[in-house]
VOGU-3710 file (C-alpha; in Angstrom, 3 decimals, decimal comma):
1> xxxxxxxxxx> 29,863/177,528/110,748  29,492/173,929/109,545  32,104/172,834/107,033  30,674/171,481/103,782  31,241/167,755/103,354  32,485/168,240/99,783  35,563/170,070/101,059  36,962/166,693/102,228  37,324/165,639/105,847  36,699/162,824/108,295
11> xxxxxxxxxx> 39,524/160,363/108,935  42,840/161,456/110,437  45,228/158,581/109,807  47,766/159,892/112,326  45,316/159,989/115,191  44,970/156,631/116,986  41,486/155,574/117,906  41,224/154,304/121,468  37,551/154,663/122,164  34,854/152,899/120,227
21> xxxxxxxxxx> 31,551/154,564/119,625  28,481/152,706/120,868  26,621/150,971/118,080  22,973/150,183/117,723  22,030/146,598/117,071  20,870/147,407/113,560  24,008/149,224/112,436  27,185/147,486/111,278  30,551/149,049/110,561  30,666/147,813/106,977
31> xxxxxxxxxx> 28,280/148,358/104,127  28,596/148,364/100,376  27,174/150,389/97,546  24,578/147,690/97,002  23,402/148,172/100,594  24,558/144,750/101,802  25,105/144,467/105,549  26,675/141,993/107,926  23,769/140,114/109,442  23,333/138,169/112,646
41> xxxxxxxxxx> 24,334/134,851/111,092  27,656/136,319/110,047  28,235/137,616/113,559  27,531/134,118/114,914  30,023/132,750/112,395  32,651/135,256/113,518  32,036/134,360/117,159  32,534/130,707/116,318  35,867/131,567/114,759  36,952/133,350/117,887
51> xxxxxxxxxx> 36,186/130,252/119,926  38,486/128,229/117,644  41,510/130,519/118,120  44,637/128,554/118,871  47,285/126,539/117,070  46,827/125,592/113,414  45,157/122,260/112,725  46,326/119,764/110,129  44,512/119,865/106,799  41,717/117,349/106,243
61> xxxxxxxxxx> 42,167/114,711/103,531  39,564/116,459/101,388  41,391/119,773/101,588  44,738/118,134/100,824  43,434/116,470/97,695  41,963/119,740/96,478  45,171/121,707/97,068  47,392/119,004/95,571  45,246/118,979/92,437  45,409/122,760/92,216
71> xxxxxxxxxx> 49,193/122,853/92,692  49,743/120,267/89,984  47,549/122,287/87,660  49,530/125,437/88,424  52,924/123,844/87,925  52,169/121,765/84,826  49,767/123,982/82,909  49,346/127,611/83,812  52,837/127,978/85,143  54,163/127,462/81,641
81> xxxxxxxxxx> 51,538/129,667/80,041  52,199/132,581/82,353  55,978/132,349/82,174  55,957/132,139/78,407  53,155/134,603/77,783  55,478/137,054/76,047  58,604/134,932/75,882  59,724/134,965/72,266  62,701/132,955/71,056  64,763/135,895/69,813
91> xxxxxxxxxx> 64,269/138,168/72,836  66,731/137,933/75,685  65,109/139,538/78,698  61,401/138,846/78,982  59,918/139,553/82,411  57,564/137,251/84,233  54,297/139,177/84,142  52,798/139,983/87,496  50,414/137,057/88,029  52,905/134,530/86,695
101> xxxxxxxxxx> 54,803/132,528/89,316  58,572/132,664/89,015  60,664/129,623/88,211  61,602/129,029/91,850  57,915/128,893/92,747  57,177/126,417/89,982  60,132/124,236/90,926  58,982/124,340/94,534  55,481/123,295/93,530  56,781/120,434/91,409
111> xxxxxxxxxx> 58,954/119,274/94,248  56,083/119,534/96,744  53,569/117,672/94,602  56,123/115,011/93,691  56,679/114,410/97,389  52,945/114,089/97,940  52,580/111,628/95,093  55,100/109,390/96,814  53,175/109,401/100,079  51,009/106,327/100,481
121> xxxxxxxxxx> 49,009/107,934/103,287  47,714/111,423/102,404  46,521/111,992/105,945  50,141/112,056/107,077  51,488/113,976/104,108  52,801/117,487/104,538  54,276/120,032/102,178  55,319/123,663/102,044  53,162/125,884/99,861  55,164/128,569/98,036
131> xxxxxxxxxx> 53,310/131,855/98,688  53,021/134,672/96,185  55,597/137,338/97,065  55,560/139,601/94,019  55,126/143,364/94,363  52,749/144,584/91,667  54,543/147,921/91,161  57,912/146,186/90,787  56,423/143,771/88,262  55,235/146,781/86,252
141> xxxxxxxxxx> 58,799/148,100/86,073  59,898/144,732/84,692  57,389/145,130/81,877  58,553/148,678/81,141  62,144/147,440/81,161  61,216/144,860/78,551  59,316/147,392/76,434  62,227/149,843/76,203  65,186/147,414/76,369  68,105/147,881/76,060
151> xxxxxxxxxx> 67,465/151,472/77,228  67,711/151,749/81,016  64,546/152,600/82,937  66,236/155,181/85,174  67,765/156,948/82,163  64,421/156,840/80,407  62,631/158,679/83,216  65,488/161,144/83,715  66,130/162,072/80,098  63,258/160,928/77,859
161> xxxxxxxxxx> 59,931/160,776/79,700  57,773/163,840/78,870  60,836/165,425/77,190  61,610/163,964/73,755  61,035/160,998/71,443  62,976/157,744/71,651  63,444/155,196/68,842  64,719/151,680/69,553  65,620/149,414/66,619  66,231/145,813/67,635
171> xxxxxxxxxx> 66,402/143,566/64,576  64,274/141,104/66,551  61,065/140,779/64,526  59,342/138,490/67,048  59,959/140,714/70,103  56,367/141,998/70,386  54,707/139,276/68,304  52,965/137,733/71,300  50,920/140,885/71,944  48,860/141,087/68,775
181> xxxxxxxxxx> 48,927/139,770/65,202  46,706/139,839/62,138  45,422/136,282/62,838  44,579/137,359/66,398  42,585/140,295/64,986  40,776/138,003/62,566  39,867/135,608/65,389  38,642/138,528/67,496  36,375/139,749/64,684  34,905/136,264/64,260
191> xxxxxxxxxx> 34,408/135,377/67,904  33,571/138,694/69,547  30,774/141,198/69,036  33,057/143,926/67,676  31,072/147,061/66,850  31,996/149,816/64,437  32,760/153,138/66,158  32,670/151,565/69,634  35,453/149,016/69,106  36,848/149,658/65,640
201> xxxxxxxxxx> 37,288/152,568/63,231  37,801/152,349/59,478  39,881/155,317/58,331  41,729/156,758/55,336  43,981/159,721/54,639  44,253/160,572/50,936  45,360/163,859/49,347  45,420/165,599/52,718  41,866/164,536/53,605  41,168/162,365/56,665
211> xxxxxxxxxx> 37,933/160,338/56,580  36,165/157,762/58,752  34,092/155,128/56,953  32,307/153,355/59,807  29,063/151,580/58,932  26,629/150,728/61,717  26,498/147,449/63,568  28,889/144,553/63,991  32,267/144,512/62,257  32,187/141,147/60,507
221> xxxxxxxxxx> 35,460/140,033/58,861  33,903/140,055/55,363  33,252/143,803/55,531  36,349/144,770/57,532  38,768/143,005/55,196  36,979/144,469/52,178  37,698/147,956/53,521  41,309/146,929/54,172  41,823/145,586/50,645  40,508/148,902/49,326
231> xxxxxxxxxx> 43,214/150,861/51,119  41,543/151,693/54,443  43,253/151,423/57,824  41,824/149,777/60,944  42,028/151,260/64,424  41,092/148,935/67,282  39,945/151,203/70,103  40,065/148,819/73,065  41,807/145,594/72,019  42,773/144,830/75,632
241> xxxxxxxxxx> 39,096/144,026/76,217  39,322/141,040/73,876  43,024/140,147/73,689  44,249/138,639/76,946  47,941/139,415/76,374  47,193/143,134/76,107  44,928/143,008/79,153  47,746/141,421/81,140  50,340/143,905/79,876  48,197/146,959/80,625
251> xxxxxxxxxx> 46,871/145,718/83,970  50,467/145,137/85,051  51,802/148,526/83,900  48,998/150,482/85,577  50,234/149,374/88,999  53,340/151,560/88,661  51,978/154,511/86,705  48,829/154,686/88,844  46,888/155,832/85,798  44,797/154,060/83,207
261> xxxxxxxxxx> 47,019/152,206/80,736  45,182/151,707/77,479  45,923/150,293/74,060  44,964/151,087/70,494  46,027/148,833/67,622  46,518/150,084/64,073  46,522/147,903/60,955  47,479/149,784/57,779  47,543/148,267/54,256  50,665/148,650/52,081
271> xxxxxxxxxx> 51,626/152,073/50,720  48,943/154,033/52,551  48,245/156,312/55,505  45,299/156,163/57,853  45,540/159,389/59,856  46,401/163,043/59,400  49,271/164,647/61,333  48,158/165,369/64,925  49,290/165,223/68,529  47,767/163,302/71,442
281> xxxxxxxxxx> 47,200/163,953/75,136  48,877/160,716/76,267  52,382/159,293/76,581  52,651/156,920/73,605  54,699/153,742/73,221  54,480/152,424/69,640  55,249/148,683/69,604  55,639/147,394/66,041  54,483/143,785/65,735  54,246/143,216/61,960
291> xxxxxxxxxx> 55,467/144,852/58,763  56,978/148,310/58,720  55,882/151,946/58,900  57,767/155,181/58,244  57,202/157,834/60,921  57,742/161,590/60,943  57,817/163,264/64,365  57,479/167,040/64,843  58,138/169,061/67,966  55,298/171,052/69,588
301> xxxxxxxxxx> 54,630/174,180/67,548  54,853/176,509/70,568  55,085/176,426/74,354  51,305/176,217/74,702  51,349/172,804/72,993  54,025/171,257/75,205  52,422/168,441/77,259  48,859/169,393/76,250  45,839/168,241/78,214  43,691/167,618/75,114
311> xxxxxxxxxx> 44,471/166,138/71,708  44,873/168,358/68,660  42,905/168,807/65,476  44,141/167,259/62,229  46,944/169,380/60,816  48,006/170,003/57,243  51,651/169,636/56,273  52,150/173,391/55,977  51,054/173,879/59,620  53,695/171,665/61,233
321> xxxxxxxxxx> 57,047/172,533/59,683  59,891/170,062/59,271  60,155/166,817/61,265  62,762/166,512/63,990  62,862/162,715/63,578  62,244/160,355/60,662  62,424/156,625/61,368  61,147/153,423/59,866  59,790/150,999/62,436  60,172/147,331/61,619
331> xxxxxxxxxx> 58,710/144,415/63,572  60,213/144,338/67,080  61,046/148,068/67,130  59,680/150,697/69,513  59,005/154,416/69,244  58,100/156,605/72,217  56,987/160,224/72,085  55,470/162,510/74,722  52,068/164,114/74,470  52,184/167,209/72,275
341> xxxxxxxxxx> 54,595/165,787/69,683  52,937/165,812/66,259  53,294/162,558/64,351  52,228/160,796/61,165  53,035/157,358/59,786  52,852/155,781/56,341  53,454/152,232/55,126  56,218/151,759/52,566  57,927/149,214/50,312  54,676/147,371/49,600
351> xxxxxxxxxx> 54,416/146,134/53,202  51,507/146,356/55,616  51,961/147,572/59,196  50,517/146,434/62,509  51,428/148,173/65,727  49,909/148,646/69,148  50,086/151,973/70,968  50,336/151,655/74,753  49,128/154,890/76,331  49,079/156,384/79,818
361> xxxxxxxxxx> 49,099/159,615/81,857  46,003/161,136/80,302  44,746/163,954/82,553  47,367/163,094/85,138  49,174/166,418/85,483  49,624/168,958/88,267  46,827/170,947/86,660  44,432/168,021/87,096  45,401/167,730/90,756  44,876/171,471/91,282
371> xxxxxxxxxx> 41,465/171,280/89,630  40,416/168,993/92,445  42,333/170,776/95,186  41,545/174,477/94,680  37,733/174,337/94,965  38,062/172,357/98,191  40,739/174,743/99,496  38,400/177,667/98,854  35,606/176,051/100,859  37,968/175,387/103,751
381> xxxxxxxxxx> 39,404/178,916/103,633  35,957/180,493/103,490  35,009/178,499/106,556  37,985/179,860/108,544  38,389/183,427/107,195  35,666/186,031/107,536  37,646/188,278/105,159  36,699/185,992/102,277  33,057/186,408/103,202  33,088/190,233/103,086
391> xxxxxxxxxx> 31,240/191,808/100,149  33,061/193,030/97,027  34,054/196,710/96,906  31,469/198,916/95,227  33,930/200,230/92,635  35,422/196,877/91,490  33,315/197,077/88,320  34,745/200,513/87,551  38,313/199,220/87,598  38,207/195,673/86,152
401> xxxxxxxxxx> 36,763/194,074/83,066  37,384/194,260/79,330  36,774/198,005/79,125  39,218/198,706/81,962  41,823/196,031/81,096  44,341/198,623/79,843  43,903/200,951/82,803  46,482/201,052/85,574  45,167/203,259/88,348  46,184/203,430/92,039
411> xxxxxxxxxx> 42,750/202,102/93,008  43,106/199,135/90,669  46,464/198,283/92,243  44,926/198,586/95,700  42,148/196,130/94,864  44,678/193,749/93,266  46,703/193,739/96,479  43,555/192,834/98,417  42,806/189,966/95,994  46,365/188,607/96,176
421> xxxxxxxxxx> 46,307/188,825/99,953  43,052/186,879/100,096  44,389/184,321/97,637  47,370/183,713/99,910  44,964/182,508/102,580  44,147/179,500/100,383  47,688/178,130/100,637  47,362/176,962/104,211  44,069/175,243/103,380  45,190/173,160/100,388
431> xxxxxxxxxx> 43,829/169,639/101,068  46,798/167,821/99,540  46,064/164,356/100,944  42,379/164,522/100,142  42,933/165,812/96,594  45,447/163,051/95,864  42,871/160,575/97,177  40,398/161,974/94,665  42,929/161,451/91,868  43,423/157,891/93,112
441> xxxxxxxxxx> 39,655/157,395/93,164  39,607/158,472/89,524  42,230/155,802/88,840  40,070/153,183/90,554  37,284/154,146/88,141  39,540/153,874/85,087  41,686/150,856/85,905  41,482/147,473/84,230  40,572/144,538/86,488  43,576/142,432/87,510
451> xxxxxxxxxx> 44,492/139,160/85,842  44,329/136,355/88,411  46,385/133,200/87,853  45,542/129,764/89,179  48,305/130,107/91,761  46,598/133,227/93,071  43,172/131,616/92,824  44,339/128,954/95,257  44,707/131,688/97,917  41,795/133,981/97,015
461> xxxxxxxxxx> 38,032/133,870/96,819  38,399/133,093/93,102  39,574/129,533/93,866  37,833/126,180/94,102  36,062/126,829/97,387  32,431/126,708/98,500  31,286/124,541/95,586  27,683/123,449/95,198  27,446/119,744/94,247  24,649/117,191/93,994
471> xxxxxxxxxx> 21,712/117,236/96,379  22,252/120,856/97,373  25,445/120,121/99,275  28,204/122,736/99,491  31,759/121,393/99,789  35,228/122,887/100,114  34,020/125,595/102,468  36,741/127,791/103,950  37,028/130,532/106,525  39,569/133,069/107,678
481> xxxxxxxxxx> 40,897/132,775/111,235  42,804/135,189/113,442  46,111/133,481/112,631  45,496/133,630/108,855  48,088/135,794/107,112  46,729/138,111/104,459  47,804/140,910/102,125  46,235/143,014/99,388  45,786/141,357/95,998  47,602/144,269/94,318
491> xxxxxxxxxx> 49,353/147,311/95,712  46,706/149,722/94,423  43,673/147,428/94,509  41,865/149,673/97,037  41,892/153,339/97,992  40,561/154,594/101,310  38,928/157,983/100,727  37,380/160,402/103,181  34,216/161,962/101,735  30,877/162,160/103,504
501> xxxxxxxxxx> 32,009/158,889/105,091  35,053/156,599/104,923  34,876/154,662/101,669  37,050/151,925/100,200  37,016/152,165/96,413  38,323/149,183/94,451  38,785/148,249/90,801  38,771/144,457/91,015  35,186/144,329/89,690  35,734/146,829/86,854
511> xxxxxxxxxx> 34,649/145,929/83,347  37,210/145,225/80,626  35,422/147,970/78,714  36,485/151,458/79,772  33,955/152,717/82,332  31,769/149,754/81,477  30,490/149,422/85,050  29,926/151,550/88,128  32,787/151,923/90,598  32,011/149,823/93,689
521> xxxxxxxxxx> 32,953/150,779/97,217  32,639/149,715/100,833  31,617/152,145/103,541  33,283/151,670/106,908  33,082/153,433/110,223  36,007/155,618/111,173  37,251/153,305/113,901  37,688/150,511/111,315  40,018/152,622/109,149  43,265/151,785/111,034
531> xxxxxxxxxx> 42,780/148,119/110,126  42,658/148,998/106,429  45,649/151,279/106,885  47,604/148,342/108,317  47,024/146,310/105,153  47,878/149,167/102,807  51,111/150,167/104,537  52,332/146,583/105,096  52,093/145,576/101,403  53,710/143,480/99,943
541> xxxxxxxxxx> 54,261/141,662/103,251  51,629/139,365/104,728  50,146/140,218/108,108  48,136/138,028/110,469  44,506/139,041/110,864  45,041/139,276/114,620  47,679/141,989/113,997  45,339/144,365/112,197  45,218/147,681/114,041  41,726/147,246/115,474
551> xxxxxxxxxx> 40,537/147,060/119,045  38,838/143,667/119,111  39,036/140,356/117,308  35,460/140,537/116,039  36,265/143,663/114,034  39,473/142,107/112,710  37,662/139,049/111,387  34,823/141,161/110,094  37,049/143,402/107,997  39,066/140,431/106,717
561> xxxxxxxxxx> 35,890/138,580/105,683  34,568/141,655/103,890  37,785/142,116/101,896  38,167/138,398/101,170  34,610/138,031/99,895  35,183/140,832/97,379  38,468/139,454/96,074  40,634/142,249/97,496  43,046/140,165/99,582  44,967/136,916/99,272
571> xxxxxxxxxx> 46,120/134,572/102,006  49,674/133,388/102,409  48,592/129,746/102,147  45,377/128,035/101,004  42,672/128,142/103,665  41,645/125,057/105,571  38,318/123,449/104,842  35,618/123,834/107,460  34,688/120,586/109,198  31,007/120,326/108,317
581> x> 30,360/117,238/110,359
//
């Protein structure tokens, strides 16, 4: 019996591939969703690279000037911007966000470029480029550490996460100020095509009645601020799409949590409330950036509402009992509560409130994993067990169903034993690896695209390479060689999934709008998979292209070129320019 493709199968990562399958001249081991293929000219290019294998050559003058210019730009401009992105004067421990180079890197770059400036002959100049060595998941922990400081991250996960609320009062009003402010919102409304309902909600909660007042069309400041002055609250549904600091924060955090990290911002006028009591299906971090808001937190009403998988309806006060926590958040404070905890907030003392809610772990539970795993396990078990393919007993309808639900007969117990015995056969067929891959594929669909700094651009396809200038001439052309050292752009930037073929899903081309574009992928032949596995398992270390676990150098260069051209890898140092003469 043929096994259905949808039950997951194909690549066995533990089985080394020693024999290559013969290939027709028209078929190449890599293809993409847009049906691009590696053509003959690319194969000629790869062959030329193989002929040039040997020791590294010195950079050409043209390449040196380009790199020197880029390094100066990194150290003098964007280095400062990235390091100080969230660095506020009254906060003590601000992490360097993932794309930002650390101070040692910047000092190294300054030292290197200063040395080059002193050289009268650039052709003889040499310097040491400071490679990017950050680990994207470790950088995410730095951000979480900053968000919940001074609470310890390990204690947070052991005692707070998914268990109970946490309130942190800091008396540092500027702590989160760099994330979002009322002037930033005003600028966003003026410069971006912000649409009611899609990007912004206008809400009110008066006398126990929750209402939404969204007109149609663009949310111009004139209309939005008129609603606000009349007591309505604003909810920004995807501010990370338009506010770069939030994009950077969320794109960094998602690398550890391996789930979509989103943001909603809430601006509430003085002495008002925008939303009814309710609970959410996400882990919520409330970061207060302006003003103050008084919060009441209520525990889940029963066990069925602990860690729910969907958000609740709007409750009335008599449905939720007494709060277990009452706190007033002031600027710089944080409040965390797990999904299922009912909450409501109101502005007080004649002050407005602006906060951003950072959310994660939506539909990221064991139940969601089992929803993917059990149907596939059933297909696999049916394939291997004829017992599951036998017909149902004739009298099953006389013993089960609503009418017979209260009956407890010997025959009913006998049939139950058969069902439980058959269900046990599924256990040995649970496709754990494949189901987790499907969860990871879902993450690739949800994730925000990464933020790339100029330092990273210098060693990726996003840099100043292959530039068209006057008279149709292309300059600054680069190529990857066998001795080029590479690594993934981010730890989770790709996921290799076995479906009807081996596919590499990646989020680098995702839209800033949630699900605003299709999820791209590369299809590869099975014997190319070990090369991808080498890159994934070696992260965050760099590995030479020639050390990829593939049988021949052509395949190694081919896979490296494919990943480079899609922005999925970075090189340890800037690539040399091709000699076009």
